[in-house]
C-alpha positions, 0 to 999 in steps of 0.5 A: 811464242815463235821467238821463244821457240827460235831461241830454244832451238838455237840453244839446242843446236848449240848444245848439240854442237858442243856435244859433237866435239871430238875427244881425239887428238892425234899427233905424228910422233915423228914430226910432232905435228898434229893430225887434223881431220881429213888430212892427206899424207903423200909419199913416194915408196920405191919397190922394196921400200916401206912407209912407217908412220907412228901416230900418238892418240890423246883423249882430250875429252872429259871422261873415259873413251874406248877407241878403235881403228877402221881401215878403208882400202880406197885403191891398193897397188897389187904390189903393195900391202897396207896394214896397221897396229893397235892395242898391242897387235899388228894386223894382216892387210885384210883387217879393216876394223880393230877387233874388240879385244884390241880396242883401247880405253883411255881416261880423260887426258891420258895419252896412248903410246904411238901406234904404227901405220905401215905400207910395204911396196913389195913387188912393184911401184904403184898408186895406193890410197888408204884411209884410216879412221880413229873413232870412239867405239861408243860414239862413232861420230867422235872420229878423226880420219886421215888418208895416205896416198903412196906414189901419187904420181902413178895415180892415173893407173889407180883403177886398172892394172894390166888386165882391167880397163876399168871396174865400176863401183858396186851397185846398187849401194846400199844393196838389199838382196842383189848387187853387181859390178861391171868389169871391163877386161882387156882380154878373155880370161878364166883366171879371175876371182871375186871375194867378199870380205866383211868389216872384220876382215873375214872372207865370207864369199869367194868364187871364180869368174870368167871374163870376156874382152870388153864389158862383164856384168858380175853378180855378187853373192850378197843375198845371204849377207847380213847388214853391214859394210863389205869389200869386194875384191876382184883379182887376176894374177897381179891385178887386184881392185877393191870396192867397198859396198854396204848391205842394208836389209 
């Protein structure tokens, strides 16, 4: 009996693994190279320059699939902007997930015209790391992620600018009612703010904060937020740091 159960379990696991196979095939249209899951691209972008990568999508599954894109701003240089185009629309930098109207449905074997993924180094060179995820909106485990690291030689300044010595991750994460973040500032300033953006890119909370030189424990206005993914942005002048967190109620 135990042997039969073991065989049955192995068959179920095998079928599960088959079902977990992705329907997504991504190609770098400029080079023709495949974009494999978790691949990392590195590029130096000078002030005033732009990175512009075209990526083609093909549905290699056996049925129609609707696709979207998620953008995760891991670290954004205050002098740069990362954004993408999908479903006939180029979105602002605050958009982190494709709106439903711009999701794209492909039949089995169909290819979608190359889409653009941008990075503009507008003010000054600095380190930026952005991760994108192309995914099946009806099966989020069917996804391929890829990461861009711009100006990686400047990675040592990824977590601080001219003002911030360091900024912690949001904790607790996931948050239920209260969330906070620790900001270590080099100087006293009353010219700082913290905003919270939802996964659709809409700002749901903004407030000014005063920072003292040294450690500052900042409360996030998360009590009235619904469950979901959010991004806390701490800003002061050209200093800008983004931290992702989840609310789970």
